[in-house]
C-alpha positions as CSV (number, residue, x, y, z in Angstrom):
1,M,-2.4,-7.1,17.2
2,A,-6.0,-6.0,17.7
3,R,-8.7,-7.9,15.9
4,S,-10.3,-6.2,13.0
5,P,-14.0,-5.3,13.2
6,Y,-14.4,-7.1,9.9
7,E,-14.9,-10.9,9.7
8,P,-13.3,-12.0,6.4
9,S,-15.1,-14.6,4.2
10,N,-14.3,-16.2,0.9
11,S,-17.4,-15.1,-1.0
12,C,-20.0,-12.4,-1.2
13,A,-22.6,-14.5,0.6
14,D,-23.4,-16.8,-2.3
15,P,-23.5,-20.6,-2.1
16,G,-20.3,-22.6,-2.3
17,R,-18.6,-23.9,-5.3
18,V,-20.6,-26.1,-7.6
19,R,-18.5,-29.1,-8.8
20,P,-19.0,-30.4,-12.3
21,S,-20.1,-34.1,-12.5
22,E,-17.2,-36.5,-12.7
23,S,-17.2,-38.0,-16.2
24,Q,-16.4,-41.6,-17.2
25,P,-14.0,-42.3,-20.0
26,V,-15.7,-41.3,-23.3
27,G,-16.5,-44.3,-25.5
28,S,-16.8,-46.9,-22.7
29,K,-20.6,-47.3,-23.3
30,G,-22.7,-48.4,-26.2
31,K,-20.6,-51.4,-27.2
32,G,-21.4,-55.1,-27.6
33,I,-24.7,-56.1,-26.1
34,N,-25.3,-52.5,-24.9
35,R,-25.7,-51.2,-28.4
36,I,-29.2,-50.0,-29.1
37,P,-29.6,-51.9,-32.4
38,V,-28.3,-55.1,-30.8
39,R,-30.8,-54.7,-27.9
40,F,-33.7,-54.2,-30.2
41,A,-32.6,-57.1,-32.4
42,L,-32.4,-59.4,-29.3
43,M,-35.8,-58.2,-28.1
44,S,-37.3,-58.8,-31.5
45,A,-35.8,-62.3,-31.6
46,V,-37.1,-63.2,-28.1
47,F,-40.6,-62.1,-28.9
48,T,-40.6,-63.8,-32.3
49,T,-39.5,-67.0,-30.7
50,L,-42.1,-66.6,-28.0
51,G,-44.8,-65.9,-30.6
52,I,-43.9,-69.0,-32.6
53,G,-43.9,-71.2,-29.5
54,L,-47.3,-69.9,-28.4
55,H,-48.7,-70.3,-31.9
56,Q,-47.6,-73.9,-32.0
57,A,-49.1,-74.5,-28.6
58,A,-52.4,-73.1,-29.7
59,F,-52.3,-75.1,-32.9
60,H,-51.9,-78.4,-31.0
61,N,-54.6,-77.3,-28.4
62,L,-52.0,-77.6,-25.6
63,V,-53.1,-74.4,-24.0
64,D,-56.8,-75.2,-24.0
65,E,-56.3,-77.7,-21.3
66,A,-55.1,-74.9,-19.1
67,G,-58.2,-72.9,-19.7
68,M,-56.8,-70.2,-22.0
69,S,-58.7,-69.5,-25.2
70,S,-56.9,-69.0,-28.5
71,L,-58.2,-65.5,-28.6
72,A,-56.5,-64.5,-25.4
73,L,-53.4,-66.2,-26.5
74,F,-53.2,-64.2,-29.7
75,A,-54.0,-61.0,-27.7
76,A,-51.0,-61.7,-25.5
77,M,-48.8,-62.4,-28.5
78,I,-49.7,-58.9,-29.9
79,C,-49.7,-56.8,-26.7
80,A,-46.7,-58.1,-24.8
81,P,-44.1,-57.1,-27.5
82,A,-45.8,-53.7,-28.0
83,L,-45.7,-53.0,-24.2
84,V,-42.1,-54.0,-23.8
85,T,-41.1,-52.0,-26.9
86,Y,-43.0,-48.9,-25.6
87,V,-41.2,-49.1,-22.2
88,A,-37.8,-49.5,-23.8
89,A,-38.4,-46.7,-26.2
90,G,-39.8,-44.5,-23.3
91,R,-36.6,-45.0,-21.3
92,L,-34.5,-44.1,-24.4
93,A,-36.6,-41.0,-25.0
94,G,-36.3,-40.0,-21.4
95,S,-32.5,-40.1,-21.6
96,I,-32.6,-38.0,-24.8
97,K,-35.0,-35.6,-23.1
98,A,-32.6,-35.2,-20.2
99,L,-29.8,-34.4,-22.6
100,R,-32.0,-31.9,-24.3
101,H,-32.8,-30.3,-21.0
102,S,-29.1,-30.0,-20.2
103,T,-28.4,-28.4,-23.6
104,E,-31.1,-25.8,-22.9
105,E,-29.6,-25.1,-19.5
106,I,-26.3,-24.4,-21.1
107,L,-28.0,-22.2,-23.7
108,A,-29.5,-20.2,-20.9
109,G,-26.1,-19.8,-19.3
110,R,-26.5,-22.3,-16.4
111,F,-23.3,-24.3,-16.9
112,D,-23.4,-26.0,-13.5
113,E,-26.6,-28.0,-14.2
114,P,-25.9,-31.7,-13.7
115,V,-26.5,-34.2,-16.6
116,N,-28.8,-36.8,-15.0
117,V,-28.4,-39.6,-17.5
118,D,-27.2,-43.1,-16.5
119,C,-27.4,-45.7,-19.3
120,A,-24.9,-48.3,-20.6
121,C,-26.1,-47.6,-24.1
122,E,-25.0,-45.1,-26.7
123,V,-27.1,-42.4,-25.0
124,G,-25.1,-43.0,-21.8
125,G,-21.9,-42.6,-23.8
126,L,-23.3,-39.4,-25.3
127,A,-24.1,-38.2,-21.7
128,D,-20.5,-38.9,-20.6
129,S,-19.2,-36.9,-23.6
130,F,-21.6,-34.2,-22.7
131,R,-20.4,-34.1,-19.1
132,A,-16.8,-33.9,-20.3
133,M,-17.7,-31.0,-22.6
134,V,-19.5,-29.2,-19.8
135,T,-16.4,-29.7,-17.4
136,R,-14.1,-28.4,-20.1
137,L,-16.5,-25.5,-20.8
138,N,-16.6,-24.6,-17.1
139,S,-12.9,-24.7,-17.0
140,N,-12.6,-22.3,-19.9
141,I,-15.3,-20.0,-18.5
142,L,-13.4,-19.8,-15.2
143,R,-10.2,-19.0,-17.1
144,M,-11.9,-16.3,-19.1
145,N,-13.5,-14.8,-16.0
146,L,-10.2,-14.8,-14.2
147,L,-8.7,-12.9,-17.0
148,A,-11.6,-10.5,-17.2
149,Y,-11.9,-9.7,-13.5
150,T,-8.5,-10.4,-11.9
151,D,-5.4,-8.3,-12.1
152,P,-2.6,-10.6,-13.5
153,V,0.2,-9.0,-11.5
154,T,-1.3,-8.8,-8.0
155,A,-4.1,-11.4,-8.3
156,L,-6.4,-8.7,-6.8
157,P,-9.8,-7.9,-8.3
158,N,-9.6,-5.3,-11.1
159,R,-11.5,-2.1,-11.8
160,L,-14.4,-4.0,-13.4
161,V,-15.1,-5.7,-10.1
162,I,-15.2,-2.3,-8.3
163,S,-17.4,-0.8,-11.0
164,H,-19.8,-3.7,-10.6
165,V,-20.0,-3.4,-6.8
166,L,-20.6,0.3,-7.1
167,E,-23.3,-0.3,-9.7
168,L,-25.0,-2.6,-7.1
169,A,-24.6,0.1,-4.5
170,S,-26.3,2.7,-6.7
171,A,-29.4,0.5,-6.9
172,D,-32.0,0.4,-4.1
173,K,-31.3,-3.3,-3.5
174,G,-27.6,-2.6,-3.0
175,R,-27.7,-0.2,-0.1
176,D,-25.6,-2.7,1.9
177,C,-22.8,-2.0,-0.7
178,R,-22.7,1.7,0.1
179,G,-19.9,3.2,2.1
180,G,-16.6,4.8,1.2
181,I,-13.8,4.3,-1.3
182,L,-10.1,5.1,-0.9
183,F,-8.3,5.9,-4.1
184,L,-4.5,5.2,-3.6
185,D,-1.6,6.2,-5.8
186,L,1.9,5.0,-4.8
187,D,4.3,7.9,-4.5
188,G,7.7,7.1,-5.8
189,F,6.8,3.9,-7.7
190,K,8.0,5.2,-11.1
191,R,11.4,5.9,-9.7
192,V,11.7,2.4,-8.3
193,N,10.3,0.9,-11.5
194,D,12.8,2.8,-13.6
195,A,15.8,2.1,-11.4
196,L,15.2,-1.6,-10.7
197,G,13.1,-2.7,-13.7
198,H,9.6,-3.8,-14.3
199,E,9.9,-7.2,-12.5
200,A,10.9,-5.4,-9.4
201,G,8.1,-2.9,-9.9
202,D,5.6,-5.8,-10.1
203,E,7.0,-7.3,-6.9
204,L,6.6,-3.9,-5.2
205,L,3.0,-3.8,-6.3
206,R,2.3,-7.2,-4.8
207,L,4.1,-6.4,-1.5
208,A,2.4,-3.0,-1.2
209,S,-1.0,-4.5,-1.8
210,R,-0.5,-7.1,0.9
211,R,0.8,-4.4,3.4
212,I,-2.2,-2.1,2.6
213,Y,-4.7,-4.8,3.3
214,E,-3.1,-6.8,6.1
215,D,-1.2,-4.1,8.0
216,G,-3.5,-1.2,7.2
217,L,-6.7,-3.1,7.8
218,N,-5.5,-6.0,10.0
219,L,-7.2,-8.5,7.6
220,D,-6.0,-11.6,5.8
221,L,-5.6,-10.8,2.1
222,G,-6.0,-14.5,1.2
223,A,-9.5,-14.5,2.7
224,M,-10.6,-11.2,1.0
225,E,-13.9,-11.3,-0.8
226,T,-13.3,-11.3,-4.5
227,C,-17.0,-10.7,-5.4
228,T,-17.0,-13.5,-7.9
229,S,-18.5,-17.0,-8.0
230,P,-16.6,-20.2,-8.2
231,L,-16.8,-19.9,-12.0
232,G,-15.4,-16.4,-11.7
233,E,-18.6,-14.7,-12.6
234,L,-19.5,-11.4,-10.9
235,R,-21.9,-11.9,-8.0
236,Q,-25.1,-10.0,-7.5
237,S,-24.6,-9.7,-3.8
238,C,-22.7,-7.0,-1.8
239,P,-19.4,-7.7,0.0
240,K,-19.4,-7.6,3.8
241,T,-15.7,-6.7,4.2
242,P,-13.3,-4.3,2.5
243,V,-12.3,-5.2,-1.1
244,L,-9.0,-4.0,-2.5
245,A,-8.6,-3.8,-6.2
246,R,-5.8,-2.7,-8.5
247,F,-7.2,0.1,-10.6
248,A,-4.4,0.9,-13.0
249,G,-0.6,1.2,-13.0
250,D,0.3,2.0,-9.4
251,E,-3.2,3.0,-8.4
252,F,-5.4,0.9,-6.0
253,V,-9.0,1.3,-4.9
254,L,-10.2,0.1,-1.5
255,L,-14.0,-0.3,-1.2
256,V,-15.1,-0.1,2.4
257,P,-18.8,-1.1,2.7
258,G,-20.9,0.1,5.5
259,R,-18.6,2.8,6.8
260,G,-20.5,6.0,6.3
261,E,-18.5,8.4,8.6
262,R,-15.8,10.5,7.1
263,D,-13.6,10.2,10.2
264,D,-13.7,6.3,10.0
265,L,-12.4,6.4,6.4
266,R,-9.7,8.9,7.4
267,V,-8.5,6.6,10.2
268,I,-8.3,3.7,7.8
269,A,-6.3,5.9,5.3
270,E,-3.9,7.1,7.9
271,R,-3.3,3.5,9.0
272,I,-2.4,2.6,5.5
273,L,0.0,5.5,5.2
274,L,1.6,4.3,8.4
275,A,1.8,0.7,7.1
276,L,3.7,1.9,4.0
277,Q,6.3,3.9,5.9
278,D,8.7,1.0,6.5
279,P,11.0,0.1,3.5
280,F,10.4,-2.8,1.1
281,V,13.2,-5.2,0.3
282,I,13.3,-6.2,-3.4
283,D,16.1,-8.1,-4.8
284,G,18.3,-7.2,-1.9
285,S,17.6,-3.5,-2.2
286,E,15.6,-1.4,0.2
287,V,13.1,0.9,-1.5
288,R,10.6,3.3,0.0
289,V,7.2,4.4,-1.3
290,G,4.4,6.4,0.1
291,A,0.8,7.0,-1.0
292,S,-1.5,9.8,-1.9
293,I,-5.0,8.9,-0.9
294,G,-8.3,10.4,-1.9
295,L,-11.6,9.6,-0.1
296,A,-15.2,9.7,-1.4
297,Q,-18.4,8.4,0.0
298,M,-21.7,7.0,-1.3
299,P,-24.3,8.4,-0.9
300,Q,-22.9,11.5,0.9
301,D,-20.9,12.7,-2.1
302,T,-22.8,11.0,-4.9
303,T,-24.8,7.9,-5.8
304,D,-23.4,7.7,-9.3
305,P,-20.7,4.9,-9.5
306,D,-18.6,6.6,-12.2
307,E,-18.8,10.0,-10.5
308,L,-17.8,8.4,-7.1
309,L,-14.6,7.0,-8.6
310,R,-13.9,10.3,-10.3
311,F,-14.4,12.3,-7.1
312,A,-12.0,9.9,-5.2
313,D,-9.5,10.3,-8.0
314,L,-9.8,14.1,-7.8
315,A,-9.2,14.0,-4.1
316,M,-6.1,11.7,-4.7
317,Y,-4.7,14.2,-7.2
318,A,-5.2,17.0,-4.7
319,A,-3.3,14.9,-2.1
320,K,-0.5,14.4,-4.6
321,S,-0.4,18.1,-5.6
322,G,-0.4,19.1,-1.9
323,G,2.9,17.4,-1.2
324,K,2.1,13.6,-1.5
325,N,1.9,11.0,1.3
326,R,-1.3,12.5,2.6
327,V,-5.1,12.1,2.7
328,V,-7.6,14.4,1.1
329,H,-11.4,14.0,1.3
330,F,-13.5,15.1,-1.8
331,T,-15.2,18.4,-1.6
332,P,-17.3,20.2,-4.3
333,A,-14.5,22.7,-4.7
334,L,-12.3,19.9,-6.1
335,A,-15.0,19.2,-8.7
336,Q,-15.2,22.8,-9.7
337,A,-11.4,23.0,-10.0
338,A,-11.5,19.9,-12.2
339,S,-14.2,21.5,-14.4
340,D,-12.0,24.6,-14.8
341,R,-9.1,22.4,-15.7
342,T,-11.1,20.6,-18.4
343,L,-12.0,24.0,-19.9
344,L,-8.4,25.1,-19.6
345,E,-7.3,21.9,-21.3
346,A,-9.5,22.5,-24.3
347,D,-8.0,26.0,-24.5
348,L,-4.5,24.7,-24.3
349,R,-5.2,22.1,-27.0
350,R,-6.4,24.9,-29.2
351,A,-3.4,27.1,-28.4
352,I,-1.0,24.4,-29.3
353,A,-2.8,23.6,-32.6
354,E,-2.8,27.3,-33.5
355,D,0.8,28.1,-32.4
356,A,-0.7,30.6,-29.9
357,L,2.0,30.0,-27.3
358,E,4.9,32.3,-26.9
359,L,8.6,31.7,-26.3
360,H,10.7,33.6,-23.8
361,F,14.5,33.2,-23.8
362,Q,16.8,33.2,-20.8
363,P,20.5,33.9,-21.4
364,K,23.3,31.3,-20.7
365,L,26.6,33.1,-20.0
366,D,30.2,32.2,-19.8
367,A,30.8,31.8,-16.1
368,Q,34.2,33.7,-16.2
369,T,33.7,36.4,-18.9
370,L,29.8,36.6,-18.7
371,E,29.8,36.6,-22.5
372,L,26.6,35.3,-24.1
373,R,26.9,31.6,-25.0
374,G,23.3,30.7,-25.8
375,V,19.7,30.8,-24.6
376,E,17.2,28.5,-23.1
377,A,13.7,28.6,-24.8
378,L,10.9,28.6,-22.2
379,A,7.2,28.3,-23.2
380,R,4.7,31.0,-22.0
381,W,0.9,31.0,-22.5
382,R,-1.2,34.2,-22.3
383,H,-4.8,33.1,-22.2
384,P,-7.1,35.5,-24.0
385,A,-9.5,35.6,-21.0
386,R,-7.4,34.5,-18.0
387,G,-4.2,36.3,-18.8
388,A,-0.8,34.7,-18.1
389,I,-1.0,31.1,-17.1
390,P,2.0,29.9,-14.9
391,P,4.2,27.4,-16.8
392,N,4.0,24.8,-14.0
393,L,0.2,24.9,-14.4
394,F,-0.1,24.4,-18.1
395,V,2.8,22.0,-18.4
396,G,1.3,19.8,-15.7
397,L,-2.0,20.1,-17.4
398,A,-0.4,19.0,-20.7
399,E,1.2,16.0,-19.0
400,R,-2.2,14.8,-17.5
401,A,-4.0,15.4,-20.7
402,G,-1.5,13.6,-22.9
403,L,-0.6,16.9,-24.7
404,I,3.0,17.0,-23.6
405,G,4.3,15.6,-26.8
406,A,2.4,18.1,-28.9
407,L,3.5,20.9,-26.6
408,G,7.1,19.9,-26.9
409,A,6.9,19.7,-30.7
410,C,5.3,23.1,-30.8
411,V,8.0,24.7,-28.6
412,F,10.8,23.1,-30.8
413,R,9.1,24.4,-33.9
414,M,8.9,27.9,-32.6
415,A,12.5,27.7,-31.3
416,A,13.6,26.7,-34.8
417,A,11.7,29.6,-36.3
418,Q,13.4,32.0,-33.9
419,C,16.8,30.5,-34.6
420,R,16.2,31.1,-38.3
421,A,15.2,34.7,-37.6
422,W,18.4,35.3,-35.6
423,M,20.5,33.7,-38.3
424,D,19.0,35.9,-40.9
425,A,19.6,38.9,-38.7
426,G,23.3,38.0,-38.4
427,R,23.1,37.1,-34.7
428,P,23.1,33.3,-34.5
429,R,22.4,32.0,-31.0
430,R,22.4,28.5,-29.7
431,I,18.9,27.7,-28.4
432,A,18.3,24.9,-25.8
433,V,14.8,23.3,-25.7
434,N,13.4,21.0,-23.0
435,A,12.1,17.6,-24.0
436,S,9.9,15.7,-21.6
437,P,10.5,12.0,-21.0
438,A,7.2,11.2,-22.7
439,Q,8.2,13.2,-25.7
440,F,11.7,11.9,-25.9
441,E,10.5,8.3,-25.7
442,S,8.0,8.8,-28.6
443,P,9.0,6.7,-31.6
444,D,8.4,9.8,-33.8
445,F,10.6,12.1,-31.8
446,V,13.8,12.0,-33.9
447,A,11.8,12.2,-37.2
448,E,9.9,15.2,-36.0
449,L,13.2,17.0,-35.0
450,A,14.7,16.3,-38.4
451,A,11.6,17.5,-40.2
452,T,11.6,20.7,-38.2
453,I,15.3,21.4,-38.8
454,N,14.9,20.8,-42.5
455,A,11.7,22.9,-42.7
456,Y,13.4,26.0,-41.3
457,G,16.8,25.4,-42.6
458,V,18.6,26.0,-39.4
459,D,22.1,24.9,-38.4
460,P,21.5,21.9,-36.2
461,N,24.6,22.8,-34.1
462,L,22.6,25.9,-33.0
463,M,19.9,23.7,-31.5
464,E,20.2,21.8,-28.2
465,I,17.9,19.3,-26.5
466,E,17.7,19.2,-22.8
467,I,16.6,15.8,-21.3
468,T,15.9,15.1,-17.7
469,E,18.2,13.2,-15.4
470,S,15.6,10.5,-14.8
471,L,16.0,9.2,-18.4
472,L,19.6,8.1,-17.5
473,I,18.1,5.7,-14.9
474,S,16.2,3.6,-17.5
475,D,19.4,2.8,-19.5
476,T,17.4,1.0,-22.2
477,P,18.5,0.2,-25.7
478,D,15.8,2.5,-27.1
479,M,17.0,5.4,-24.9
480,R,20.6,4.9,-26.0
481,R,19.7,4.6,-29.6
482,R,17.5,7.7,-29.5
483,V,20.3,9.8,-27.9
484,S,22.7,8.6,-30.7
485,E,20.1,9.5,-33.4
486,V,19.6,13.0,-32.0
487,R,23.3,13.6,-32.0
488,A,23.6,12.2,-35.5
489,L,21.3,15.0,-36.6
490,G,23.9,17.4,-35.3
491,L,21.9,18.6,-32.3
492,Q,23.6,19.0,-28.9
493,I,22.2,17.1,-25.9
494,S,22.2,18.4,-22.3
495,I,21.2,16.6,-19.0
496,D,18.8,18.9,-17.2
497,D,18.2,19.2,-13.5
498,F,21.3,17.1,-12.7
499,G,21.6,16.4,-9.0
500,T,17.9,15.9,-8.2
501,G,17.6,12.2,-8.9
502,F,19.4,8.9,-8.9
503,S,21.6,9.0,-12.0
504,N,23.1,6.1,-13.8
505,L,26.6,7.7,-13.7
506,A,28.0,5.0,-15.9
507,Q,25.8,6.2,-18.7
508,L,27.4,9.6,-18.7
509,A,30.6,8.0,-20.0
510,N,28.8,6.0,-22.7
511,L,26.2,8.5,-24.0
512,P,27.1,11.2,-26.5
513,V,25.9,14.1,-24.2
514,G,27.9,17.3,-24.0
515,E,26.5,19.2,-21.0
516,L,25.3,18.8,-17.4
517,K,23.0,21.4,-16.0
518,I,23.2,21.6,-12.2
519,D,19.8,22.1,-10.6
520,R,19.0,25.3,-8.7
521,S,18.2,23.2,-5.5
522,L,21.7,22.0,-5.3
523,L,23.1,25.6,-5.5
524,L,20.8,26.6,-2.7
525,A,21.8,23.7,-0.6
526,A,25.5,24.4,-1.2
527,D,25.0,27.8,0.4
528,Q,23.7,26.1,3.5
529,N,26.0,23.2,4.3
530,A,29.5,21.8,3.6
531,K,28.3,18.4,2.4
532,S,26.2,19.9,-0.4
533,R,29.2,22.1,-1.4
534,A,31.3,19.0,-1.6
535,I,28.7,17.3,-3.8
536,L,28.7,20.3,-6.1
537,S,32.5,20.3,-6.3
538,A,32.5,16.6,-7.1
539,I,29.9,17.0,-9.9
540,V,32.0,19.7,-11.6
541,T,35.2,17.7,-11.3
542,M,33.5,14.5,-12.6
543,A,31.9,16.3,-15.5
544,H,35.2,17.9,-16.6
545,G,36.8,14.5,-16.3
546,L,34.2,13.1,-18.7
547,D,34.8,16.1,-21.0
548,L,31.3,17.5,-20.3
549,K,30.5,21.2,-20.0
550,V,28.8,22.3,-16.7
551,V,26.0,24.8,-16.6
552,A,24.6,26.1,-13.3
553,E,21.0,27.3,-13.6
554,G,19.1,29.4,-11.0
555,V,22.0,31.7,-10.1
556,E,20.5,34.5,-8.0
557,S,23.4,36.0,-6.0
558,W,26.9,37.2,-6.2
559,R,27.9,34.6,-3.6
560,Q,26.8,31.8,-5.9
561,L,28.5,33.3,-8.9
562,A,31.8,33.7,-7.1
563,S,31.7,30.1,-5.9
564,L,30.8,28.7,-9.3
565,Q,33.7,30.8,-10.9
566,S,36.1,29.4,-8.4
567,L,35.0,25.9,-9.2
568,G,35.6,26.4,-12.9
569,C,31.9,26.1,-13.8
570,D,31.6,26.7,-17.6
571,E,28.2,28.6,-18.0
572,V,25.6,30.2,-15.7
573,Q,22.1,31.3,-16.0
574,G,19.6,32.8,-13.6
575,F,17.7,35.9,-12.4
576,L,21.0,37.5,-11.3
577,F,21.5,38.2,-15.0
578,S,18.1,38.2,-16.6
579,A,14.6,36.6,-16.4
580,A,13.3,34.9,-19.5
581,L,12.4,37.5,-22.1
582,P,10.5,37.6,-25.4
583,A,12.7,37.7,-28.5
584,A,12.5,41.4,-29.1
585,A,13.1,42.3,-25.4
586,F,16.0,39.8,-25.4
587,D,17.6,41.7,-28.3
588,E,17.3,44.9,-26.4
589,W,18.7,43.3,-23.2
590,E,21.8,42.1,-25.1
591,E,22.5,45.5,-26.5
592,S,22.2,47.2,-23.2
593,R,23.3,44.5,-20.8
594,W,26.8,45.9,-20.0
595,N,25.0,48.8,-18.3
596,N,24.0,46.2,-15.7
597,P,26.8,46.0,-13.0
598,A,25.9,42.4,-12.3
599,L,27.2,41.4,-15.7
600,D,30.7,42.9,-15.2
601,V,33.0,40.7,-13.1
602,Q,35.3,43.7,-12.5
603,R,32.4,45.6,-11.0
604,A,31.4,42.9,-8.5
605,P,31.5,44.0,-4.9
606,K,34.8,43.1,-3.5
607,R,33.3,41.8,-0.3
608,F,32.2,38.7,-2.2
609,A,35.5,38.1,-3.9
610,G,37.0,36.6,-0.8
611,Q,34.0,34.2,-0.5
612,A,34.7,32.5,-3.8
613,R,35.8,29.2,-2.2
614,A,36.0,25.8,-3.7
615,V,32.7,24.1,-2.8
C-alpha cells in the first residue's frame, strides 16, 4: 500500500497534555502539632520562657559579666519574637496568596495551572483539597467538551469542530486551514437502517467512517487530528492532515487542508467511492452502500464558512439527484438553482396553506371487465407564474422542506371534498390517496384522517390510504398500531409500489391491508425476461393466497393487459386507459369511455390474445 502524502499526528500542533497535580488524601494535614493555633501557642510559650529566663539573668547581673548591657538584652527580648512571628506569618500569607492566585487562574479559565503550596499545616490541607477540586473540575470539563465536540456514535469530531476550523480558515491568520471539503451522504443507509435496526445502522456508520479515512485516504483513523486540546477544548491552530467529521445522520464532512486544486479533491473523492464498493458485514449480513459526494473549496468558491458548507451540500444533493454514487463539484449554477428552489418552496408553502393545489384522478378498472372500480387522487400544482410544476419536483421539494406532512393532509382533505361531491351527485367512487412515510409516521396522522372524514361526512369505505412498501420493512409496534387504527376508522389500506424494495413478507399476513399495487417497473421487466415474469406471477399467487387484491399500475400496452388478465390480476390502471384528469374531465371521460376501443376487451386486437400467457 502506497504511503499517504500526509503525516498523521495526534494534535493540531499544540503542546502535549497537561496533567493535573497529584493530590494527597484530603484531611491528612493540619493535625496535631501541625495545626496553626498549636504552632503559634508553642512559639509564644518558647519566647515567653526565653524572655523570663533573660529577665532573671539580667536581674542577677549574670549577663553583665559577658559584656551585654541590660538595654541590649531587653531589645533582643522584644525584637526576636517579633521577627520570628513576622517570618512565620509571612510564610502563611505566601501560601494563602498562592491559593488566591490559583483561584484567579481558574476564574480566568486556566484550569491547568498548578497549585504550588507545600505545607503540613491547614493551608497545605486546603491546597490538597484545592488540587482535588481542580482535578475533578478538569475531568468534568473534559467530559463536557467530549460531549460537545465528539459524535457519540462514531467517536469522530462533530460539525462544531468543522465549523470552528472553517472559521479559522476564513481569518487571515488561518490561511493554512484553507483547502477543500468533501460533503458525503451514504446512499442506501436508510434501507439498511430500516431493515436491520438502529444498532446495525450505527455499526455501519462506524465501519464506513473507518473505510472512508483509512482506505480512501490511506491514513490511520486512530491518529487523526481531532483539533481539540487534552481537555477537549477547541484549538486555535489549523490541522495539518485531513479531518473527518460526522455532520448529521448519514452525512460526513472531510476537511482537506492545503489541497487547493479541484482535480486533487476529485481524486480523493473517487478513491473514497472505490473504498465503499465492497460490502460491509454486519451481524452476519452483507450490506452495500455507496456515497454521493459534493466538493467545495476555500477560497476559490467562497471564504465564508457557512457558505462553504452550504455549497458542498448543494453539490452533494446534485450528485444524489444525478443518480447517486458520484462526485459533483460546486458551481454557481447550483447556487442559483438552490435560490430558485427556495423561492419555489415559499410558493409551495403558500399554495398548501391556501388549498391552491389541484387534484387529478386516474381510473382503476376491473382487469377482466374494465368496469370502473375507483380512482387514485394525484396532486397537481399550477404555479401562477411558472405554469405546471412536475409532481416529482414539488413532492421532492416538500420532502426536503419538511412540508410533506402538510402536503399529504391537504391532498386528503381535497380528496374527501371531492368524494363528498361525487356522493351528492349520486356517483360514489372509491378514492385512493398516497401517504408518505413521514406523514404516516406522524403521531397526529390518524387523528387528522378522522377529523377530515367527519368534517366532510364521507363514507370511510370510499377512502383508501396507499402506503409505501418500505414501511413494511420497519415492522415496529407504532407502525402496526397505526395501520390498525386507520382500518378501525373504516378506511382501506393498500401497499403501493410493491416489488421495488425488500418487503417484510410476514407482515402481509399480520397487517390488515387489503390490496397490493404492483409497481410499473416490474411490469416493464416482465415484458423483457422470464425471471421477472415468474416474480410477477408469484406475487399475484401469494397475494391471492393472503386474500389480498392485486392492482397493476402503469399499464401501457395491450400485451401487458392480456398478461395481467391471464394471471387473474384484479384491477389495472395506466395510460392505456386514461391519464389522470381533473374531476370535471374525469366525469366526461367516464360517460364517453366506451367509445375508446382500448376499454372493450372484445375489441382488443386478436393478435394479442394469443400472447396472454401466465407470467
